[in-house]
All heavy atoms as an XYZ file, in Angstrom:
763
protein
N      62.093     -9.163   -124.532
C      61.824    -10.549   -124.857
C      60.508    -10.971   -124.215
O      60.232    -10.642   -123.069
C      62.977    -11.422   -124.386
C      62.788    -12.877   -124.684
S      64.271    -13.818   -124.331
C      64.640    -14.355   -125.965
N      59.704    -11.718   -124.954
C      58.391    -12.130   -124.467
C      58.521    -13.214   -123.402
O      59.415    -14.053   -123.449
C      57.557    -12.655   -125.631
N      57.615    -13.193   -122.463
C      57.552    -14.208   -121.423
C      56.615    -15.305   -121.900
O      55.413    -15.081   -122.026
C      57.047    -13.573   -120.117
C      57.013    -14.563   -118.982
O      57.634    -15.617   -119.046
N      56.292    -14.215   -117.940
N      57.167    -16.500   -122.192
C      56.374    -17.613   -122.711
C      56.307    -18.704   -121.658
O      57.318    -19.084   -121.071
C      56.992    -18.192   -124.009
C      56.131    -19.330   -124.538
C      57.164    -17.108   -125.052
N      55.095    -19.217   -121.434
C      54.893    -20.336   -120.524
C      54.478    -21.550   -121.353
O      53.565    -21.450   -122.189
C      53.783    -20.026   -119.498
O      54.141    -18.850   -118.785
C      53.584    -21.176   -118.541
N      55.152    -22.686   -121.137
C      54.823    -23.931   -121.829
C      54.172    -24.870   -120.831
O      54.682    -25.076   -119.731
C      56.076    -24.580   -122.411
C      56.751    -23.719   -123.450
C      57.860    -22.949   -123.139
C      56.255    -23.663   -124.749
C      58.476    -22.152   -124.090
C      56.863    -22.864   -125.714
C      57.977    -22.110   -125.369
O      58.576    -21.321   -126.313
N      53.032    -25.450   -121.240
C      52.307    -26.398   -120.397
C      51.957    -27.619   -121.233
O      51.799    -27.526   -122.445
C      51.035    -25.761   -119.847
C      51.301    -24.535   -118.990
C      50.024    -23.803   -118.668
O      49.435    -23.225   -119.612
O      49.606    -23.832   -117.501
N      51.797    -28.761   -120.558
C      51.589    -30.035   -121.246
C      50.449    -30.794   -120.579
O      50.204    -30.658   -119.381
C      52.852    -30.894   -121.156
C      54.090    -30.158   -121.576
C      54.808    -29.382   -120.670
C      54.540    -30.222   -122.887
C      55.944    -28.688   -121.059
C      55.677    -29.535   -123.284
C      56.377    -28.775   -122.364
O      57.493    -28.095   -122.754
N      49.771    -31.612   -121.395
C      48.751    -32.526   -120.873
C      48.668    -33.712   -121.814
O      49.127    -33.659   -122.966
C      47.389    -31.842   -120.757
C      46.749    -31.523   -122.105
C      45.342    -30.990   -121.926
C      44.715    -30.779   -123.311
N      43.312    -31.035   -123.339
N      48.099    -34.805   -121.343
C      47.839    -35.945   -122.218
C      46.818    -35.509   -123.258
O      45.874    -34.764   -122.952
C      47.312    -37.126   -121.409
N      47.027    -35.929   -124.506
C      46.104    -35.555   -125.582
C      44.696    -36.018   -125.231
O      44.491    -37.157   -124.825
C      46.556    -36.187   -126.903
C      45.697    -35.789   -128.077
C      46.215    -36.395   -129.363
C      45.298    -36.064   -130.523
N      45.773    -36.693   -131.771
N      43.735    -35.113   -125.338
C      42.340    -35.436   -125.048
C      41.951    -35.248   -123.590
O      40.777    -35.356   -123.254
N      42.929    -34.961   -122.722
C      42.618    -34.759   -121.295
C      41.912    -33.415   -121.107
O      41.946    -32.543   -121.972
C      43.901    -34.810   -120.466
N      41.305    -33.255   -119.961
C      40.557    -32.021   -119.641
C      41.480    -30.806   -119.684
O      42.680    -30.900   -119.406
C      39.929    -32.152   -118.264
N      40.912    -29.644   -120.018
C      41.669    -28.398   -120.124
C      42.352    -28.027   -118.807
O      43.412    -27.418   -118.805
C      40.769    -27.254   -120.580
C      40.360    -27.337   -122.035
C      41.557    -27.249   -122.983
O      42.305    -26.262   -122.919
O      41.727    -28.175   -123.791
N      41.755    -28.416   -117.694
C      42.349    -28.048   -116.404
C      43.469    -28.996   -115.967
O      43.981    -28.890   -114.856
C      41.277    -27.954   -115.318
C      40.584    -29.273   -115.037
O      40.850    -30.270   -115.751
O      39.773    -29.312   -114.095
N      43.881    -29.914   -116.851
C      44.936    -30.865   -116.479
C      46.319    -30.450   -116.995
O      47.286    -31.194   -116.841
C      44.582    -32.275   -116.975
O      44.556    -32.309   -118.387
N      46.442    -29.276   -117.600
C      47.755    -28.797   -118.056
C      48.699    -28.666   -116.873
O      48.303    -28.296   -115.770
C      47.632    -27.448   -118.757
C      47.246    -27.541   -120.213
C      45.953    -27.250   -120.625
C      48.175    -27.915   -121.183
C      45.598    -27.327   -121.961
C      47.829    -27.987   -122.518
C      46.542    -27.696   -122.904
O      46.196    -27.770   -124.222
N      49.978    -28.961   -117.128
C      51.018    -28.868   -116.110
C      52.301    -28.372   -116.768
O      52.512    -28.569   -117.969
C      51.260    -30.259   -115.503
O      52.447    -30.278   -114.750
N      53.162    -27.750   -115.989
C      54.459    -27.313   -116.531
C      55.481    -28.453   -116.526
O      56.592    -28.284   -117.014
C      55.014    -26.121   -115.733
O      55.090    -26.471   -114.360
C      54.140    -24.882   -115.918
N      55.105    -29.619   -115.998
C      55.996    -30.782   -116.010
C      56.119    -31.308   -117.441
O      55.114    -31.655   -118.074
C      55.469    -31.899   -115.110
C      55.430    -31.493   -113.646
O      56.242    -30.636   -113.253
O      54.592    -32.048   -112.912
N      57.338    -31.383   -117.942
C      57.581    -31.855   -119.309
C      57.409    -33.373   -119.341
O      58.034    -34.086   -118.555
C      59.000    -31.468   -119.777
C      59.274    -31.996   -121.170
C      59.179    -29.958   -119.719
N      56.568    -33.900   -120.243
C      56.375    -35.351   -120.300
C      57.637    -36.059   -120.791
O      58.367    -35.543   -121.641
C      55.216    -35.522   -121.292
C      55.190    -34.277   -122.086
C      55.750    -33.195   -121.225
N      57.874    -37.244   -120.248
C      59.040    -38.035   -120.657
C      58.664    -39.458   -121.054
O      59.494    -40.169   -121.610
C      60.069    -38.097   -119.512
O      59.433    -38.644   -118.348
C      60.630    -36.722   -119.197
N      57.441    -39.872   -120.778
C      57.005    -41.223   -121.121
C      56.384    -41.244   -122.518
O      55.857    -40.239   -122.991
C      55.978    -41.726   -120.105
C      56.478    -41.823   -118.665
C      55.338    -42.254   -117.749
C      57.650    -42.771   -118.564
N      56.455    -42.394   -123.165
C      55.844    -42.539   -124.481
C      54.343    -42.271   -124.379
O      53.700    -42.665   -123.412
C      56.093    -43.937   -125.029
N      53.804    -41.569   -125.369
C      52.381    -41.281   -125.381
C      52.069    -40.090   -126.273
O      52.951    -39.520   -126.907
N      50.787    -39.729   -126.319
C      50.336    -38.587   -127.111
C      50.016    -37.441   -126.166
O      49.338    -37.636   -125.149
C      49.102    -38.966   -127.929
C      49.394    -40.031   -128.969
C      48.191    -40.326   -129.843
O      47.465    -39.375   -130.205
O      47.980    -41.506   -130.151
N      50.508    -36.254   -126.515
C      50.386    -35.095   -125.640
C      49.961    -33.862   -126.425
O      50.057    -33.820   -127.649
C      51.721    -34.797   -124.951
C      52.209    -35.935   -124.094
C      53.073    -36.902   -124.601
C      51.803    -36.057   -122.775
C      53.513    -37.958   -123.816
C      52.234    -37.106   -121.980
C      53.098    -38.055   -122.511
O      53.525    -39.090   -121.725
N      49.527    -32.842   -125.675
C      49.251    -31.516   -126.223
C      50.119    -30.530   -125.467
O      50.220    -30.601   -124.236
C      47.767    -31.144   -126.058
O      46.962    -32.110   -126.740
C      47.473    -29.766   -126.622
N      50.765    -29.632   -126.207
C      51.533    -28.555   -125.595
C      50.761    -27.260   -125.803
O      50.151    -27.053   -126.856
C      52.959    -28.445   -126.185
C      53.755    -27.340   -125.461
C      52.936    -28.239   -127.684
C      55.219    -27.283   -125.841
N      50.788    -26.409   -124.781
C      50.146    -25.099   -124.881
C      51.216    -24.045   -124.551
O      51.849    -24.104   -123.497
C      48.986    -25.004   -123.899
C      48.321    -23.630   -123.887
C      47.050    -23.613   -123.055
N      47.324    -23.808   -121.645
C      46.370    -23.962   -120.718
N      45.091    -23.962   -121.076
N      46.684    -24.144   -119.455
N      51.417    -23.134   -125.476
C      52.353    -22.025   -125.273
C      51.547    -20.755   -125.081
O      50.695    -20.427   -125.917
C      53.283    -21.889   -126.469
N      51.807    -20.063   -123.998
C      51.097    -18.830   -123.693
C      52.113    -17.699   -123.566
O      53.077    -17.816   -122.808
C      50.303    -18.960   -122.380
O      49.415    -20.076   -122.487
C      49.507    -17.707   -122.087
N      51.874    -16.643   -124.336
C      52.725    -15.456   -124.281
C      51.968    -14.393   -123.490
O      50.824    -14.060   -123.813
C      53.061    -14.932   -125.694
C      53.933    -13.682   -125.613
C      53.729    -16.010   -126.524
N      52.623    -13.885   -122.459
C      51.986    -12.874   -121.611
C      51.884    -11.541   -122.348
O      52.701    -11.213   -123.201
C      52.792    -12.705   -120.331
N      50.857    -10.797   -121.998
C      50.670     -9.460   -122.573
C      51.782     -8.533   -122.101
O      52.262     -8.621   -120.966
C      49.313     -8.911   -122.142
C      48.986     -7.572   -122.732
C      47.579     -7.113   -122.357
O      46.849     -7.860   -121.687
O      47.237     -5.991   -122.744
N      52.219     -7.679   -122.994
C      53.209     -6.649   -122.647
C      52.625     -5.291   -123.010
O      51.517     -5.200   -123.549
C      54.536     -6.856   -123.419
O      54.299     -6.606   -124.808
C      55.096     -8.244   -123.212
N      53.377     -4.245   -122.774
C      52.924     -2.895   -123.134
C      52.757     -2.760   -124.641
O      51.948     -1.966   -125.122
C      53.916     -1.855   -122.620
N      53.505     -3.561   -125.410
C      53.479     -3.453   -126.869
C      52.634     -4.519   -127.568
O      52.283     -4.352   -128.738
C      54.907     -3.527   -127.418
C      55.760     -2.381   -126.913
O      55.248     -1.245   -126.848
O      56.928     -2.634   -126.573
N      52.355     -5.637   -126.896
C      51.685     -6.756   -127.557
C      50.567     -7.329   -126.699
O      50.646     -7.315   -125.466
C      52.675     -7.885   -127.853
C      53.784     -7.465   -128.781
C      55.036     -7.107   -128.289
C      53.589     -7.405   -130.153
C      56.059     -6.711   -129.128
C      54.601     -7.013   -131.006
C      55.834     -6.662   -130.489
O      56.831     -6.271   -131.333
N      49.559     -7.874   -127.358
C      48.492     -8.586   -126.663
C      48.985     -9.973   -126.285
O      49.947    -10.476   -126.862
C      47.272     -8.730   -127.568
O      46.767     -7.469   -127.938
N      48.295    -10.611   -125.340
C      48.647    -11.980   -125.000
C      48.192    -12.911   -126.113
O      47.349    -12.557   -126.948
C      48.035    -12.392   -123.660
C      46.518    -12.391   -123.687
O      45.928    -11.656   -124.508
O      45.911    -13.124   -122.886
N      48.780    -14.098   -126.161
C      48.421    -15.085   -127.189
C      48.659    -16.486   -126.646
O      49.527    -16.697   -125.788
C      49.251    -14.864   -128.446
N      47.869    -17.433   -127.170
C      48.005    -18.831   -126.780
C      47.919    -19.687   -128.035
O      47.098    -19.431   -128.916
C      46.894    -19.245   -125.795
O      46.972    -18.423   -124.639
C      47.015    -20.694   -125.386
N      48.762    -20.711   -128.094
C      48.727    -21.669   -129.202
C      48.908    -23.065   -128.636
O      49.588    -23.253   -127.620
C      49.830    -21.363   -130.213
N      48.271    -24.051   -129.287
C      48.424    -25.443   -128.869
C      48.841    -26.290   -130.061
O      48.584    -25.929   -131.217
C      47.118    -26.011   -128.285
O      46.106    -25.974   -129.295
C      46.664    -25.242   -127.057
N      49.475    -27.414   -129.757
C      49.857    -28.376   -130.790
C      49.940    -29.754   -130.147
O      50.334    -29.891   -128.979
C      51.196    -28.009   -131.416
N      49.557    -30.766   -130.899
C      49.671    -32.145   -130.435
C      51.019    -32.699   -130.872
O      51.545    -32.333   -131.924
C      48.554    -33.007   -131.020
C      47.184    -32.602   -130.506
O      47.098    -32.104   -129.367
O      46.198    -32.782   -131.244
N      51.573    -33.592   -130.053
C      52.818    -34.268   -130.412
C      52.846    -35.647   -129.781
O      52.053    -35.959   -128.891
C      54.044    -33.437   -130.016
C      54.249    -33.285   -128.527
C      55.160    -34.077   -127.858
C      53.550    -32.330   -127.809
C      55.370    -33.915   -126.491
C      53.748    -32.163   -126.454
C      54.664    -32.960   -125.782
N      53.755    -36.482   -130.263
C      53.879    -37.863   -129.804
C      55.299    -38.104   -129.332
O      56.252    -37.691   -129.989
C      53.537    -38.857   -130.940
C      53.795    -40.294   -130.504
C      52.110    -38.678   -131.396
N      55.433    -38.773   -128.200
C      56.723    -39.290   -127.752
C      56.662    -40.787   -127.999
O      55.841    -41.493   -127.412
C      56.991    -39.007   -126.264
C      57.034    -37.502   -126.006
C      58.296    -39.676   -125.830
C      57.216    -37.132   -124.550
N      57.498    -41.272   -128.929
C      57.513    -42.688   -129.260
C      58.414    -43.467   -128.326
O      59.259    -42.910   -127.629
N      58.222    -44.783   -128.310
C      59.082    -45.642   -127.516
C      60.414    -45.806   -128.228
O      60.462    -45.971   -129.439
C      58.434    -47.009   -127.315
C      57.246    -46.949   -126.384
C      56.729    -48.328   -126.035
O      57.523    -49.272   -125.971
O      55.522    -48.444   -125.839
N      61.483    -45.763   -127.485
C      62.819    -45.934   -128.057
C      63.293    -47.354   -127.825
O      63.029    -47.945   -126.786
C      63.793    -44.953   -127.416
N      63.981    -47.890   -128.807
C      64.607    -49.198   -128.679
C      66.099    -48.939   -128.543
O      66.716    -48.344   -129.419
C      64.316    -50.087   -129.893
C      62.806    -50.303   -130.007
C      65.063    -51.396   -129.788
C      62.390    -51.021   -131.252
N      66.647    -49.364   -127.439
C      68.047    -49.107   -127.172
C      68.827    -50.415   -127.243
O      68.469    -51.396   -126.612
C      68.233    -48.482   -125.769
C      69.694    -48.229   -125.480
C      67.431    -47.203   -125.661
N      69.887    -50.417   -128.035
C      70.754    -51.584   -128.133
C      72.055    -51.266   -127.419
O      72.682    -50.253   -127.682
C      71.025    -51.930   -129.586
N      72.440    -52.111   -126.514
C      73.690    -51.921   -125.796
C      74.739    -52.854   -126.371
O      74.558    -54.065   -126.419
C      73.486    -52.210   -124.311
O      74.715    -52.122   -123.638
N      75.831    -52.279   -126.819
C      76.894    -53.093   -127.393
C      77.855    -53.599   -126.333
O      78.584    -54.548   -126.564
C      77.670    -52.284   -128.439
C      76.846    -51.825   -129.625
C      77.695    -50.989   -130.551
C      76.276    -53.005   -130.370
N      77.851    -52.954   -125.181
C      78.743    -53.389   -124.114
C      80.193    -53.283   -124.546
O      80.586    -52.384   -125.266
N      80.976    -54.227   -124.132
C      82.400    -54.232   -124.456
C      82.612    -54.694   -125.891
O      82.064    -55.697   -126.318
C      83.121    -55.177   -123.493
C      84.608    -55.213   -123.684
C      85.256    -56.175   -122.705
O      84.852    -56.179   -121.532
O      86.134    -56.917   -123.141
N      83.377    -53.950   -126.647
C      83.674    -54.320   -128.025
C      84.789    -55.356   -128.040
O      85.829    -55.171   -127.426
C      84.118    -53.085   -128.839
O      83.077    -52.108   -128.752
C      84.364    -53.432   -130.285
N      84.562    -56.457   -128.724
C      85.563    -57.519   -128.817
C      86.013    -57.660   -130.255
O      85.263    -57.378   -131.174
C      84.986    -58.834   -128.300
C      84.597    -58.770   -126.845
C      84.133    -60.093   -126.334
C      83.783    -59.951   -124.859
N      83.434    -61.200   -124.260
N      87.211    -58.134   -130.443
C      87.769    -58.256   -131.784
C      87.307    -59.511   -132.495
O      87.374    -59.603   -133.690
C      89.285    -58.197   -131.732
C      89.769    -56.843   -131.278
C      91.196    -56.632   -131.600
C      91.580    -55.278   -131.082
N      92.303    -54.497   -131.990
N      86.862    -60.519   -131.769
C      86.388    -61.724   -132.428
C      84.918    -61.930   -132.135
O      84.415    -61.535   -131.093
C      87.203    -62.952   -132.001
C      87.049    -63.325   -130.545
C      87.872    -64.536   -130.192
O      87.380    -65.652   -130.416
O      88.997    -64.349   -129.708
N      84.234    -62.531   -133.045
C      82.808    -62.790   -132.909
C      82.605    -64.286   -132.757
O      83.111    -65.078   -133.549
C      82.039    -62.290   -134.160
C      80.569    -62.626   -134.043
C      82.245    -60.806   -134.327
N      81.913    -64.679   -131.707
C      81.612    -66.091   -131.493
C      80.225    -66.353   -132.058
O      79.242    -65.760   -131.625
C      81.653    -66.444   -129.993
C      81.271    -67.890   -129.782
C      83.024    -66.136   -129.417
N      80.109    -67.215   -133.037
C      78.840    -67.488   -133.696
C      78.197    -68.710   -133.059
O      78.762    -69.790   -133.060
C      79.051    -67.718   -135.213
C      77.726    -68.040   -135.871
C      79.706    -66.516   -135.838
N      77.001    -68.513   -132.499
C      76.248    -69.599   -131.896
C      75.155    -70.059   -132.850
O      74.811    -71.227   -132.903
C      75.639    -69.156   -130.554
C      74.782    -70.246   -129.949
C      76.748    -68.745   -129.590
N      74.645    -69.132   -133.651
C      73.590    -69.425   -134.611
C      74.058    -69.001   -135.989
O      74.825    -68.061   -136.136
C      72.328    -68.643   -134.242
O      71.371    -68.743   -135.262
N      73.612    -69.710   -137.012
C      74.002    -69.358   -138.373
C      73.179    -68.198   -138.934
O      73.554    -67.636   -139.953
C      73.829    -70.569   -139.296
C      74.868    -71.640   -139.015
O      75.943    -71.292   -138.494
O      74.600    -72.812   -139.309
N      72.088    -67.845   -138.286
C      71.211    -66.801   -138.823
C      71.762    -65.416   -138.493
O      72.002    -65.081   -137.338
C      69.797    -66.940   -138.262
N      71.959    -64.598   -139.533
C      72.412    -63.218   -139.398
C      71.357    -62.307   -140.011
O      70.755    -62.648   -141.025
C      73.742    -63.006   -140.117
C      74.906    -63.570   -139.371
C      75.356    -64.856   -139.405
C      75.746    -62.876   -138.469
N      76.435    -64.999   -138.585
C      76.705    -63.794   -137.999
C      75.806    -61.567   -138.020
C      77.697    -63.444   -137.095
C      76.787    -61.215   -137.126
C      77.729    -62.141   -136.663
N      71.154    -61.150   -139.385
C      70.161    -60.194   -139.853
C      70.787    -58.801   -139.904
O      71.647    -58.463   -139.081
C      68.951    -60.153   -138.911
C      68.237    -61.479   -138.829
C      68.640    -62.454   -137.928
C      67.174    -61.757   -139.675
C      67.996    -63.679   -137.865
C      66.523    -62.970   -139.616
C      66.939    -63.932   -138.711
O      66.308    -65.140   -138.665
N      70.321    -57.987   -140.855
C      70.722    -56.579   -140.873
C      70.060    -55.916   -139.681
O      69.107    -56.446   -139.104
C      70.297    -55.912   -142.180
O      68.890    -55.906   -142.283
N      70.527    -54.736   -139.318
C      69.986    -54.049   -138.147
C      68.515    -53.684   -138.350
O      67.765    -53.522   -137.396
C      70.849    -52.810   -137.785
C      70.591    -52.376   -136.344
C      70.640    -51.684   -138.759
C      71.093    -53.330   -135.309
N      68.048    -53.628   -139.615
C      66.632    -53.338   -139.874
C      65.791    -54.604   -140.040
O      64.653    -54.559   -140.445
C      66.467    -52.405   -141.076
C      66.983    -53.001   -142.369
O      67.536    -54.112   -142.355
O      66.830    -52.351   -143.416
N      66.391    -55.789   -139.721
C      65.612    -57.025   -139.664
C      65.622    -57.907   -140.894
O      64.944    -58.922   -140.921
N      66.371    -57.552   -141.936
C      66.427    -58.404   -143.128
C      67.377    -59.572   -142.903
O      68.501    -59.384   -142.458
C      66.898    -57.593   -144.345
C      65.868    -56.582   -144.826
C      66.375    -55.753   -145.997
N      67.444    -54.866   -145.520
C      68.673    -54.834   -146.018
N      69.020    -55.601   -147.016
N      69.580    -54.005   -145.521
N      66.922    -60.806   -143.196
C      67.778    -61.981   -143.038
C      68.852    -61.968   -144.120
O      68.578    -61.739   -145.290
C      66.960    -63.269   -143.126
C      67.776    -64.497   -142.786
C      66.932    -65.727   -142.644
C      67.831    -66.883   -142.214
N      67.075    -68.091   -141.987
N      70.093    -62.224   -143.707
C      71.225    -62.231   -144.629
C      71.573    -63.661   -145.019
O      71.219    -64.617   -144.333
C      72.431    -61.546   -143.969
C      72.186    -60.116   -143.462
C      73.425    -59.595   -142.740
C      71.809    -59.192   -144.605
N      72.305    -63.814   -146.107
C      72.679    -65.137   -146.617
C      73.694    -65.825   -145.713
O      73.812    -67.047   -145.725
C      73.234    -65.015   -148.031
N      74.425    -65.092   -144.932
C      75.434    -65.656   -144.039
C      76.049    -64.555   -143.210
O      75.545    -63.431   -143.171
N      77.180    -64.864   -142.549
C      77.847    -63.853   -141.736
C      78.355    -62.744   -142.639
O      79.056    -62.998   -143.609
C      79.010    -64.453   -140.961
C      79.672    -63.435   -140.059
C      80.743    -64.043   -139.166
O      80.844    -65.240   -139.052
N      81.527    -63.191   -138.528
N      78.001    -61.495   -142.332
C      78.414    -60.377   -143.172
C      79.914    -60.108   -143.044
O      80.520    -60.364   -142.008
C      77.607    -59.202   -142.644
C      77.235    -59.587   -141.256
C      77.155    -61.073   -141.221
N      80.495    -59.602   -144.121
C      81.903    -59.238   -144.127
C      82.090    -57.724   -144.001
O      83.150    -57.272   -143.601
C      82.571    -59.734   -145.415
C      82.476    -61.251   -145.598
C      83.090    -62.011   -144.434
O      84.218    -61.751   -144.038
N      82.347    -62.954   -143.884
N      81.072    -56.973   -144.363
C      81.156    -55.512   -144.327
C      81.056    -55.002   -142.890
O      80.404    -55.612   -142.045
C      80.038    -54.906   -145.163
N      81.705    -53.872   -142.618
C      81.619    -53.233   -141.308
C      80.182    -52.794   -141.059
O      79.467    -52.420   -141.982
C      82.527    -52.007   -141.265
C      83.990    -52.320   -141.369
C      84.803    -51.050   -141.363
C      86.280    -51.360   -141.524
N      87.098    -50.148   -141.516
N      79.747    -52.873   -139.805
C      78.414    -52.401   -139.467
C      77.825    -53.114   -138.278
O      78.471    -53.945   -137.641
N      76.561    -52.795   -137.991
C      75.811    -53.429   -136.910
C      74.902    -54.497   -137.494
O      74.201    -54.259   -138.477
C      74.954    -52.399   -136.165
C      75.684    -51.410   -135.276
C      74.703    -50.376   -134.736
C      76.372    -52.109   -134.125
N      74.905    -55.664   -136.867
C      74.097    -56.788   -137.317
C      73.490    -57.472   -136.100
O      73.899    -57.219   -134.964
C      74.963    -57.788   -138.097
C      75.600    -57.179   -139.319
C      76.864    -56.623   -139.266
C      74.911    -57.140   -140.524
C      77.449    -56.041   -140.378
C      75.486    -56.563   -141.646
C      76.747    -56.015   -141.566
O      77.316    -55.438   -142.680
N      72.528    -58.366   -136.347
C      71.917    -59.137   -135.273
C      72.213    -60.608   -135.531
O      72.007    -61.122   -136.636
C      70.391    -58.903   -135.200
C      69.771    -59.753   -134.104
C      70.086    -57.429   -134.985
N      72.741    -61.281   -134.479
C      73.043    -62.707   -134.558
C      72.756    -63.311   -133.198
O      73.238    -62.812   -132.178
C      74.517    -62.920   -134.943
C      74.909    -64.379   -134.913
O      75.629    -64.808   -134.025
N      74.442    -65.135   -135.876
N      71.958    -64.373   -133.192
C      71.644    -65.082   -131.954
C      71.058    -64.150   -130.894
O      71.383    -64.238   -129.719
C      72.887    -65.800   -131.422
C      72.538    -66.856   -130.397
O      71.488    -67.481   -130.489
N      73.391    -67.037   -129.421
N      70.221    -63.198   -131.329
C      69.551    -62.297   -130.402
C      70.416    -61.180   -129.861
O      69.998    -60.453   -128.967
N      71.613    -61.018   -130.394
C      72.519    -59.969   -129.927
C      72.858    -59.022   -131.072
O      72.935    -59.439   -132.225
C      73.828    -60.564   -129.427
C      73.686    -61.383   -128.185
C      75.033    -61.849   -127.752
N      74.911    -62.643   -126.532
C      75.925    -63.256   -125.994
N      77.105    -63.208   -126.537
N      75.738    -63.941   -124.888
N      73.093    -57.764   -130.717
C      73.576    -56.808   -131.692
C      75.092    -56.974   -131.758
O      75.774    -56.977   -130.733
C      73.216    -55.364   -131.306
C      73.816    -54.369   -132.284
C      71.698    -55.197   -131.261
N      75.622    -57.180   -132.979
C      77.043    -57.439   -133.171
C      77.630    -56.321   -134.026
O      77.078    -55.968   -135.075
C      77.258    -58.798   -133.874
C      78.737    -59.050   -134.130
C      76.641    -59.928   -133.054
N      78.750    -55.776   -133.589
C      79.472    -54.765   -134.332
C      80.623    -55.441   -135.072
O      81.472    -56.085   -134.435
C      80.028    -53.683   -133.397
C      80.977    -52.655   -134.014
C      80.232    -51.820   -135.049
C      81.578    -51.788   -132.936
N      80.639    -55.326   -136.379
C      81.753    -55.859   -137.176
C      82.590    -54.673   -137.602
O      82.104    -53.761   -138.251
C      81.255    -56.675   -138.377
C      80.496    -57.905   -137.865
C      82.425    -57.064   -139.280
C      80.035    -58.848   -138.921
N      83.858    -54.735   -137.186
C      84.796    -53.631   -137.502
C      85.587    -53.947   -138.732
O      85.988    -55.025   -138.990
C      85.742    -53.397   -136.340
C      85.046    -52.816   -135.135
C      86.090    -52.555   -134.081
C      85.544    -51.730   -132.969
N      86.566    -51.322   -132.047
C-alpha cells in the first residue's frame, strides 16, 4: 500500500505554508497529496482546491405537541412565505423559530 501524505493551506498562500492540520473553519483551501516513492513506483504529487462553507444549524430543542403562535407569518424552511399555518408535517419557520409539525 502506498504511503500518502495529505497537507493543507489557505488557497493562494505561499507554498511553504502547507500543514498536516486539517482545516475546520469556513474558507478556501488547497490540499496537496504526496505519494512516496517505492521500489515499484515513482513519487507523485497532486493538488486540488476546495471550499468549506459555513453551516447553518437549527436547534429544535425539546419537541412539544402543541405550537404556540405569536406571529401570523409562516415560512417554509427554504424561506417562502406561506398563506397561513401549515397543516402538513415538516419543518417551518414562525416568529423566528424553527417549528416541527408532526
